C-alpha positions as CSV (number, residue, x, y, z in Angstrom):
1,M,-10.4,-2.7,34.5
2,R,-8.1,-2.5,31.5
3,E,-7.5,1.1,30.4
4,L,-8.9,0.8,26.8
5,E,-11.5,-1.8,27.6
6,G,-14.1,-1.9,24.8
7,K,-12.5,1.0,22.9
8,N,-11.9,0.7,19.1
9,A,-8.7,1.8,17.4
10,I,-7.2,2.1,13.9
11,I,-3.4,1.6,14.0
12,T,-1.3,1.9,10.8
13,G,2.2,0.3,10.4
14,S,0.9,-2.6,12.5
15,N,3.1,-5.3,11.1
16,R,6.5,-4.1,12.6
17,G,8.3,-1.6,14.8
18,I,6.5,1.0,16.8
19,G,3.1,0.3,15.2
20,N,3.3,-3.4,16.1
21,A,4.3,-2.5,19.6
22,I,1.3,-0.2,20.0
23,V,-1.0,-2.9,18.6
24,K,0.2,-5.3,21.3
25,K,0.0,-2.7,24.1
26,F,-3.5,-1.6,23.1
27,A,-4.8,-5.2,22.8
28,E,-3.5,-6.0,26.3
29,E,-5.5,-3.0,27.6
30,G,-8.7,-4.3,26.1
31,C,-8.8,-2.4,22.8
32,N,-10.4,-3.8,19.6
33,I,-8.2,-2.9,16.6
34,W,-8.2,-2.5,12.8
35,A,-4.5,-3.4,12.3
36,F,-3.4,-1.7,9.0
37,S,-0.5,-3.3,7.1
38,R,0.8,-2.8,3.6
39,K,1.1,-6.5,2.8
40,K,-0.6,-9.7,3.9
41,T,1.6,-12.4,5.3
42,E,0.8,-15.6,7.1
43,M,3.1,-14.5,10.0
44,F,1.1,-11.3,10.5
45,E,-2.2,-13.1,10.2
46,N,-1.2,-15.6,12.9
47,D,0.3,-13.0,15.2
48,M,-2.9,-10.9,15.1
49,S,-5.1,-13.9,15.6
50,G,-3.0,-15.2,18.5
51,L,-2.9,-11.8,20.1
52,A,-6.7,-11.3,19.7
53,K,-7.3,-14.7,21.4
54,K,-4.8,-14.0,24.2
55,C,-6.2,-10.7,25.0
56,N,-9.9,-11.4,24.3
57,V,-10.3,-8.6,21.8
58,D,-11.2,-8.2,18.1
59,I,-8.2,-7.6,15.8
60,I,-9.0,-7.1,12.2
61,P,-6.1,-7.1,9.8
62,V,-6.5,-4.5,7.0
63,Y,-4.2,-4.5,4.0
64,L,-3.8,-1.2,2.2
65,E,-1.3,0.8,0.4
66,L,-1.7,4.1,2.3
67,T,-0.8,6.2,-0.8
68,N,-3.8,4.8,-2.6
69,S,-6.5,7.3,-1.8
70,E,-9.4,5.5,-3.5
71,D,-8.6,2.2,-1.7
72,M,-8.4,4.0,1.6
73,K,-12.0,5.5,1.1
74,K,-13.2,2.0,0.3
75,I,-11.7,0.5,3.5
76,F,-13.4,3.3,5.5
77,R,-16.8,2.6,3.9
78,E,-16.4,-0.9,5.3
79,I,-15.4,0.5,8.7
80,Y,-18.3,2.8,8.7
81,S,-20.7,-0.1,7.9
82,T,-19.8,-1.9,11.2
83,K,-21.5,1.0,13.1
84,R,-18.7,0.8,15.6
85,P,-17.3,4.1,16.9
86,V,-13.6,4.7,16.1
87,D,-12.2,6.0,19.5
88,I,-8.5,6.2,18.5
89,L,-6.4,6.6,15.4
90,V,-2.7,6.0,15.6
91,N,-0.8,7.0,12.4
92,A,2.3,5.0,13.0
93,A,3.2,3.9,9.4
94,G,6.2,5.8,7.9
95,I,9.2,5.6,5.6
96,V,12.6,7.0,6.1
97,N,15.1,8.7,3.9
98,A,18.6,9.6,5.0
99,E,20.2,11.1,2.0
100,I,21.5,14.7,1.9
101,F,19.3,17.1,0.0
102,Q,21.5,17.4,-3.0
103,R,21.4,13.7,-3.7
104,T,17.6,13.3,-3.2
105,S,15.2,13.5,-6.2
106,I,12.0,15.4,-6.0
107,N,10.2,12.2,-6.8
108,T,11.7,10.6,-3.7
109,M,10.7,13.6,-1.6
110,R,7.1,13.2,-3.0
111,D,7.0,9.5,-2.1
112,V,8.1,10.2,1.5
113,F,5.5,13.0,1.9
114,E,2.8,10.8,0.5
115,T,3.3,8.2,3.2
116,N,4.5,10.3,6.1
117,F,2.2,13.3,5.7
118,F,-0.6,13.0,3.2
119,A,-1.7,9.5,4.4
120,P,-2.1,10.5,8.0
121,V,-3.9,13.7,6.8
122,Q,-6.5,11.7,4.8
123,L,-6.8,9.0,7.5
124,S,-7.6,11.8,10.0
125,Q,-10.1,13.4,7.7
126,L,-11.9,10.1,7.2
127,V,-11.9,9.0,10.8
128,L,-13.2,12.4,12.0
129,R,-16.5,11.7,10.3
130,V,-17.0,9.0,12.9
131,M,-15.4,10.7,15.9
132,S,-17.4,13.9,15.2
133,R,-20.6,11.9,15.4
134,Y,-19.7,10.5,18.8
135,K,-18.1,13.8,20.1
136,S,-15.0,12.0,21.3
137,G,-11.8,10.6,20.1
138,S,-8.0,10.6,20.2
139,I,-5.7,11.0,17.2
140,I,-2.1,10.2,17.8
141,N,0.5,10.9,15.1
142,I,4.0,9.2,15.4
143,T,6.3,11.9,14.1
144,S,10.1,12.2,15.0
145,I,12.5,14.5,16.7
146,S,13.8,14.8,13.2
147,G,10.9,17.1,12.6
148,L,11.9,19.2,15.4
149,D,15.7,19.3,15.2
150,A,18.0,20.4,12.3
151,N,20.4,17.7,11.4
152,P,22.2,16.7,8.1
153,T,20.4,14.0,6.0
154,N,17.0,14.9,7.5
155,C,15.8,17.3,4.8
156,T,13.3,14.9,3.4
157,Y,12.3,12.8,6.3
158,G,12.5,15.6,8.8
159,T,10.5,18.1,6.8
160,S,7.7,15.4,6.2
161,K,7.6,15.0,10.0
162,A,7.7,18.7,10.6
163,A,4.6,19.1,8.4
164,L,2.9,16.4,10.4
165,N,3.8,18.2,13.7
166,S,2.3,21.4,12.4
167,F,-0.8,19.5,11.2
168,T,-1.2,18.0,14.6
169,R,-1.2,21.3,16.4
170,I,-3.6,23.0,13.9
171,L,-6.0,20.1,13.7
172,A,-6.1,19.9,17.5
173,S,-7.2,23.6,17.6
174,E,-10.1,22.9,15.1
175,V,-11.6,19.8,16.6
176,A,-11.1,20.2,20.4
177,A,-14.6,21.8,20.7
178,S,-16.0,18.5,19.4
179,G,-14.4,16.5,22.2
180,I,-11.5,15.2,20.0
181,R,-7.9,15.5,21.0
182,V,-4.9,15.4,18.5
183,N,-1.4,14.9,19.8
184,A,1.9,13.6,18.4
185,I,4.8,11.5,19.8
186,A,8.2,12.5,18.6
187,P,10.5,9.5,19.3
188,G,14.3,9.7,19.3
189,P,16.2,7.0,17.4
190,T,14.3,3.7,18.2
191,N,15.4,0.1,17.9
192,T,13.4,-0.9,14.9
193,D,14.3,-2.2,11.4
194,M,14.0,1.3,10.0
195,I,16.8,2.7,12.1
196,Q,19.4,0.6,10.4
197,I,18.9,2.7,7.2
198,V,19.9,5.8,9.2
199,R,22.7,4.0,11.1
200,D,24.3,3.0,7.7
201,K,24.5,6.8,6.9
202,V,25.5,8.4,10.1
203,G,26.9,5.6,12.2
204,E,26.9,5.8,16.0
205,A,26.4,9.6,16.0
206,L,22.8,8.6,16.8
207,L,23.8,7.4,20.3
208,D,26.3,10.2,20.8
209,R,23.4,12.7,20.9
210,C,21.3,10.8,23.5
211,A,22.0,11.5,27.1
212,M,20.9,8.0,28.1
213,G,23.3,6.5,25.6
214,R,20.9,4.0,23.9
215,L,18.1,3.7,21.4
216,A,14.5,3.8,22.5
217,K,12.6,0.5,22.8
218,S,9.4,0.3,20.8
219,D,7.6,-0.6,24.0
220,E,8.5,2.7,25.5
221,I,6.9,4.5,22.5
222,A,3.8,2.2,22.9
223,E,3.5,3.2,26.6
224,T,3.4,6.9,25.6
225,A,0.8,6.1,23.0
226,L,-1.4,4.3,25.6
227,F,-1.1,7.4,27.9
228,L,-2.3,9.7,25.1
229,A,-5.1,7.3,24.1
230,S,-6.4,7.0,27.6
231,E,-8.4,9.1,30.0
232,R,-5.1,9.9,31.9
233,S,-4.3,12.5,29.2
234,S,-7.8,14.0,29.0
235,F,-6.6,17.6,29.1
236,I,-3.6,17.1,26.8
237,N,-4.1,18.4,23.3
238,G,-2.1,19.8,20.5
239,Q,1.2,18.6,21.9
240,I,4.3,17.1,20.5
241,L,5.7,14.8,23.2
242,R,9.5,14.1,22.8
243,V,10.4,10.6,23.9
244,D,14.1,10.8,23.1
245,G,16.1,9.9,26.2
246,G,17.3,13.4,26.5
247,T,18.7,14.2,23.1
248,K,21.4,16.8,23.1
């Protein structure tokens, strides 16, 4: 039996990086998925179609700008209309900013918070309407060690992830009585397209801080997400799990 057989998940940031790795891992474990992506491309459509056929699951591409609150509500009305339970929400979409505070405009900070914090908050609020009805569910937020550690150039990105960490803990305390768990994964630097933006600013200092001397693989973060989505983590709630290779 596959670990997520027959479960239904919403995964944001599904087109690349950590989000894409989680889509693949969950599909392999029998999960049906609403795969959220910002833009529609033929490559993404073909990848999702091929993965669904290979794993014998349903994968529905959903195209949405996560900062558009009204469009998000419309998408969820369509999801509600399917009458399927939403067992898992993975908030994996995010944007990075690696400028020092003095060089960062307030508008840029607002943009980062809209995607990294307010979008997951609204998605959680919407999905809880379904999860509360079924008295079960797992919400997994992909945050970052940048939201836990203090380092130069992380004032914008790091504080947006710190806010998401705090939201994770507080929401977990509110919805646990309804059978819903809320946790976060805080990856260290991970080998994705996004990391190059940070590398251009700070160079190889990223690797110097990691005891294992390498970047994380997206699949390693996906394995952690699978654990938090599965019954193996049934008594884990309100936690921020560092997956960072032993960051110094």
